[in-house]
C-alpha positions as CSV (number, residue, x, y, z in Angstrom):
1,M,27.7,108.1,75.6
2,E,27.9,108.4,72.3
3,Y,26.2,111.7,70.8
4,R,24.7,111.4,66.8
5,T,23.1,113.9,64.8
6,L,19.7,114.5,64.7
7,G,18.5,114.4,61.0
8,A,20.5,117.2,59.2
9,T,19.8,119.7,62.1
10,G,23.5,119.6,63.5
11,L,22.1,118.9,66.4
12,K,23.9,116.3,68.7
13,I,21.5,113.5,70.6
14,S,22.6,110.8,73.0
15,Q,23.3,107.1,72.2
16,L,19.9,106.6,74.8
17,T,16.7,108.6,74.5
18,L,15.2,108.0,78.1
19,G,11.8,107.4,77.7
20,T,9.2,109.0,80.7
21,M,6.0,106.9,79.9
22,T,6.1,105.7,84.0
23,F,5.9,108.7,85.6
24,G,2.3,109.7,87.1
25,S,1.6,105.7,87.3
26,Q,4.0,102.9,88.0
27,N,6.8,106.5,89.0
28,S,6.0,109.5,91.3
29,E,6.8,112.9,90.6
30,R,9.9,112.2,93.0
31,E,11.2,108.9,91.1
32,G,10.7,110.6,88.1
33,H,13.0,113.6,88.9
34,E,15.7,110.7,90.4
35,Q,15.7,108.7,86.9
36,L,16.1,112.7,85.3
37,D,18.8,113.2,87.3
38,Y,20.1,110.4,86.9
39,A,20.0,110.0,83.1
40,V,21.4,113.5,82.9
41,E,24.5,112.0,84.7
42,R,25.3,109.3,82.7
43,G,25.2,112.2,78.9
44,I,21.8,111.3,78.2
45,N,20.1,114.7,76.8
46,L,17.4,114.0,75.1
47,V,14.2,113.3,77.0
48,D,11.2,111.8,75.4
49,T,7.3,112.1,76.6
50,S,4.1,112.6,75.0
51,E,0.4,114.3,75.9
52,H,-1.1,110.5,75.9
53,Y,1.2,109.8,79.2
54,P,1.7,108.0,81.2
55,V,0.5,104.2,80.1
56,P,-2.1,102.9,80.6
57,P,-3.7,105.9,79.2
58,T,-6.5,107.1,82.1
59,A,-8.3,110.4,81.7
60,E,-7.3,110.6,85.8
61,T,-3.9,110.6,85.0
62,Q,-3.4,111.6,81.4
63,G,-0.9,114.7,81.2
64,S,0.5,114.0,84.4
65,T,3.8,113.1,82.9
66,E,4.6,116.1,80.9
67,T,3.4,117.6,84.0
68,I,6.2,115.7,86.4
69,I,9.0,116.6,83.6
70,G,8.1,120.4,83.8
71,T,8.5,121.1,87.6
72,W,11.9,119.0,86.5
73,L,12.6,121.6,83.9
74,K,11.4,124.0,86.4
75,V,14.6,123.8,88.3
76,P,17.2,126.5,87.6
77,G,19.8,125.3,84.9
78,N,17.8,122.1,84.0
79,R,16.0,123.1,81.0
80,K,20.1,123.7,79.6
81,K,20.7,120.1,80.3
82,V,18.2,118.3,78.1
83,L,16.3,118.5,74.4
84,I,12.3,117.4,74.6
85,A,10.7,115.6,72.8
86,T,6.7,115.2,72.8
87,K,4.2,114.6,70.6
88,A,0.3,114.6,69.8
89,V,-1.8,112.0,69.9
90,G,-3.5,110.8,66.4
91,P,-7.2,109.6,66.4
92,S,-8.9,106.4,68.4
93,H,-10.6,104.6,66.1
94,V,-7.0,104.3,63.6
95,S,-4.8,103.3,66.3
96,R,-6.9,100.7,68.2
97,I,-6.2,102.8,71.6
98,S,-8.3,105.0,73.4
99,S,-7.4,108.5,73.7
100,A,-11.5,109.3,73.7
101,H,-10.4,111.3,77.1
102,I,-8.2,113.5,74.9
103,R,-10.4,116.2,73.8
104,E,-13.6,114.7,73.7
105,G,-12.1,111.8,71.9
106,N,-10.9,113.9,68.1
107,N,-7.9,113.8,67.9
108,H,-7.5,114.2,64.2
109,F,-4.7,116.7,63.6
110,T,-6.9,119.6,62.4
111,R,-5.7,123.0,62.9
112,A,-7.3,123.8,66.0
113,N,-6.4,120.2,67.5
114,L,-2.8,120.3,67.1
115,E,-3.0,124.2,68.7
116,S,-4.1,123.1,71.4
117,A,-2.5,120.1,72.2
118,L,0.9,121.7,72.0
119,H,-0.3,125.0,73.8
120,T,-1.2,122.7,76.6
121,S,1.9,120.3,76.2
122,L,4.3,123.1,76.3
123,K,2.2,124.5,79.9
124,R,2.4,121.6,81.6
125,L,6.3,121.3,80.4
126,Q,7.1,124.4,82.1
127,T,9.0,126.0,78.4
128,D,8.6,128.1,75.9
129,V,9.9,126.0,73.3
130,I,9.7,122.3,72.4
131,D,13.0,120.7,70.7
132,L,11.3,118.0,69.1
133,Y,7.4,117.9,68.4
134,Q,5.6,114.6,66.8
135,L,2.8,112.9,65.5
136,H,1.9,110.2,67.9
137,W,0.6,107.6,65.3
138,P,-0.7,108.5,61.6
139,D,-4.6,110.1,61.7
140,R,-5.3,107.2,59.1
141,R,-5.7,103.9,59.4
142,T,-2.6,101.5,58.5
143,N,-0.4,99.0,59.7
144,F,1.7,100.2,63.0
145,F,0.5,99.2,66.7
146,G,0.7,95.0,66.0
147,H,-0.5,95.0,62.5
148,L,2.5,94.1,60.1
149,S,0.2,93.7,56.9
150,Y,-1.2,96.7,55.3
151,E,-5.0,96.6,54.2
152,H,-6.2,99.2,52.6
153,L,-9.2,101.5,54.1
154,E,-10.1,104.6,53.0
155,Q,-11.6,107.3,55.6
156,K,-13.6,110.3,54.7
157,D,-12.5,112.2,57.7
158,T,-9.0,112.0,58.1
159,V,-6.5,114.7,57.6
160,P,-4.6,115.3,54.3
161,L,-0.8,115.0,55.2
162,E,-0.1,118.9,53.0
163,E,-2.8,120.2,56.3
164,T,-1.1,118.4,59.0
165,L,2.7,119.6,57.8
166,A,1.3,123.3,57.0
167,V,0.1,123.6,60.7
168,L,3.7,122.1,61.9
169,D,5.1,124.6,59.5
170,G,3.4,127.1,61.7
171,F,4.8,125.6,64.9
172,V,8.2,126.2,64.0
173,K,8.0,129.4,62.1
174,A,6.5,131.0,65.6
175,G,9.0,129.8,67.2
176,K,6.8,127.4,69.6
177,V,8.5,124.4,68.0
178,R,11.8,123.8,67.0
179,F,12.2,120.8,64.5
180,I,9.1,118.1,63.9
181,G,9.1,114.2,63.7
182,V,6.6,111.4,63.4
183,S,6.0,108.3,65.0
184,N,4.2,104.9,64.7
185,E,4.9,105.8,60.7
186,T,4.9,103.8,57.1
187,A,7.6,103.7,54.5
188,W,4.6,105.8,52.4
189,G,3.7,108.5,55.1
190,V,7.4,109.4,55.6
191,S,8.0,109.6,51.9
192,R,5.0,111.8,51.3
193,Y,6.3,114.1,54.0
194,L,9.4,114.6,52.8
195,L,7.7,115.3,48.9
196,L,5.6,117.6,50.4
197,A,8.6,119.3,53.1
198,A,10.5,120.0,49.3
199,T,7.7,120.5,47.3
200,Q,5.4,122.9,48.8
201,G,8.8,124.7,50.7
202,L,7.0,123.3,54.4
203,A,9.4,122.0,57.6
204,R,11.0,118.6,57.1
205,I,10.6,116.0,59.5
206,V,13.8,114.9,61.2
207,S,12.9,112.0,62.8
208,I,10.8,108.7,63.3
209,Q,9.9,107.0,66.0
210,N,9.0,103.9,65.8
211,P,9.6,100.4,67.8
212,Y,12.7,98.3,67.6
213,N,14.0,95.0,68.9
214,F,14.6,91.8,68.5
215,L,11.2,91.2,68.0
216,N,10.0,93.5,65.2
217,R,12.6,94.5,62.9
218,S,10.1,95.6,60.5
219,F,11.5,98.9,60.0
220,D,14.8,97.5,58.4
221,I,12.2,96.1,54.9
222,G,11.5,100.0,53.4
223,L,11.7,102.4,56.2
224,G,15.8,101.5,57.1
225,E,17.0,103.0,53.3
226,I,14.5,105.7,53.4
227,A,15.8,107.3,57.4
228,L,19.6,106.4,56.0
229,R,19.2,108.1,52.6
230,E,16.9,111.0,53.8
231,D,18.5,111.8,57.1
232,V,15.4,111.0,59.0
233,S,16.4,109.8,62.6
234,L,15.3,106.6,64.5
235,L,14.5,106.9,67.6
236,G,14.2,103.2,68.3
237,Y,11.2,102.9,71.5
238,S,11.0,99.7,73.5
239,P,14.3,97.7,72.9
240,L,13.2,95.6,75.5
241,A,9.8,94.9,73.9
242,F,8.3,96.4,76.9
243,G,10.4,94.0,79.1
244,V,9.7,90.8,77.2
245,L,13.4,90.9,76.3
246,T,14.7,90.4,79.6
247,G,13.0,87.3,80.3
248,K,11.0,87.8,83.0
249,Y,7.8,87.2,81.3
250,L,9.2,83.1,80.4
251,G,6.5,80.4,80.8
252,G,3.5,83.2,81.1
253,A,5.4,84.8,84.8
254,K,3.3,87.7,86.1
255,P,6.0,89.6,87.6
256,P,4.2,92.2,90.5
257,G,3.7,95.2,88.9
258,A,5.6,94.7,85.7
259,R,4.0,96.5,82.6
260,L,2.8,93.8,80.8
261,T,1.3,92.2,84.5
262,L,-0.5,96.0,84.9
263,S,-1.8,96.0,81.1
264,E,-3.0,93.5,78.7
265,R,-2.8,95.8,76.2
266,F,0.6,95.2,74.4
267,A,-0.5,91.5,74.4
268,R,1.4,91.4,70.8
269,Y,4.6,90.7,72.5
270,N,3.1,87.7,74.5
271,N,2.1,85.6,71.5
272,E,3.3,82.1,70.5
273,Q,5.9,82.8,68.1
274,A,7.2,85.5,70.1
275,Q,7.5,83.3,73.4
276,K,9.0,80.6,71.3
277,A,11.7,83.6,69.8
278,L,12.1,84.6,73.2
279,V,13.1,81.4,74.6
280,E,15.9,81.5,72.0
281,Y,16.9,84.7,72.6
282,V,17.7,84.1,76.7
283,A,19.2,81.1,75.5
284,L,22.1,82.8,73.1
285,A,23.0,85.5,75.7
286,K,23.0,82.6,78.6
287,A,24.9,80.7,76.5
288,H,27.5,83.9,75.9
289,G,27.3,85.1,79.6
290,L,25.4,88.1,78.9
291,D,22.5,89.6,80.7
292,P,19.5,88.8,78.5
293,A,18.6,93.0,78.8
294,Q,21.5,94.2,78.2
295,M,22.0,92.3,74.7
296,A,18.8,93.5,73.8
297,N,19.5,96.7,74.8
298,A,23.1,97.0,73.0
299,W,22.5,95.1,70.0
300,A,19.2,98.0,69.4
301,A,21.6,101.2,70.5
302,Q,24.4,99.4,68.1
303,R,22.5,99.6,64.9
304,R,24.1,101.9,62.1
305,V,19.7,102.3,61.8
306,V,19.5,103.7,65.1
307,T,20.1,107.2,65.9
308,S,18.9,107.0,69.5
309,S,17.4,103.9,71.3
310,I,14.9,104.7,73.7
311,I,15.0,103.4,77.2
312,G,12.9,104.0,80.0
313,G,11.9,101.5,83.4
314,T,10.4,102.4,86.4
315,S,13.7,103.0,89.2
316,V,17.6,104.2,88.6
317,A,18.7,101.1,89.3
318,Q,16.8,99.4,85.8
319,L,18.2,102.5,84.2
320,K,21.5,101.8,85.4
321,R,21.4,98.4,83.3
322,S,20.1,100.3,80.6
323,I,22.6,102.6,80.0
324,D,24.9,100.3,81.3
325,S,24.4,98.1,78.0
326,L,26.7,100.9,76.1
327,D,29.4,99.3,77.6
328,L,28.7,95.7,76.0
329,E,30.8,94.7,72.8
330,L,28.6,91.9,71.2
331,S,30.9,89.4,69.6
332,P,30.4,88.1,66.4
333,E,29.2,85.1,67.4
334,V,26.4,86.5,69.2
335,L,25.5,89.1,66.4
336,V,25.5,85.4,64.4
337,G,23.3,83.3,65.9
338,I,20.9,87.0,67.0
339,D,20.4,87.3,63.6
340,A,19.7,83.1,63.0
341,I,17.0,83.2,65.4
342,H,15.5,86.3,63.5
343,T,15.5,84.5,60.5
344,R,13.7,81.4,62.2
345,Y,11.1,83.7,64.1
346,P,10.9,87.0,61.7
347,N,9.4,89.9,63.5
348,P,6.7,88.3,65.5
349,A,5.3,90.8,67.6
350,P,4.9,94.3,65.0
């Protein structure tokens, strides 16, 4: 396992991060603990979650992922083994994702909402401090979660970024949060947060958690340069595009218990262009004797722009397969083939 610096913090994080969005829905507490134990055994030291998890989100299960992680952290010695990252959800009407069951749907990044989110997460996680506290998605309507193009829309209820950053800065100064980050954010948003930090003396974002995989490399277009030049670490999520890049959904297959079988909310990964690209990526892997999932994981984890790639699964066996991909060295021929497919099918699943 390789360790890389988180932003300009000096903090070393593992090349892979454990994603936990299945804990509390597809995975029981026991299974979640097994995954955490195995991840630590293999050298992973960053665990990512959200107040929103598990996914698909429901009022009945919301928060249970943090609760499961919290009971594991309570075991003597475990808190010292990992860094914990969690996220506060934004408003439903800008994300097209329901968060109406959280704080009665009022999830703008106001002081009251963020304080409520943070304190509830701290309680569920059974910890006094969160190592990386992130905004799950922007407070404003912009292009994320399946939207590549930007359509301008002014919203009167959007909380200004400077107000939100001031609240997060307070969390850091109070010692409840060590570092802050954003997620599903745009180049404008990241640049604005950095400017506000520099000009107003507020806490600086150290990371951005956005999708990064064969079907969505949109991060490279504008955010890539910002991330590298400004020391804002990319925690790339969904390196397997919610399992699509394993090839198990080829031909419209619906494997029992699989994420896209259980939920239609990630339909963006199954559109016609994405399916055409998928056929070619799987064929490329097989032509070189590679496992399609390991090829996708290895590529994402080894990209210079990625500080840590977030992996997850519903079993320790899946986790092992993903971690073992770090041992895979992709040949120049494979890398050329990947870029050629991307040229034919650029970002079909943003």
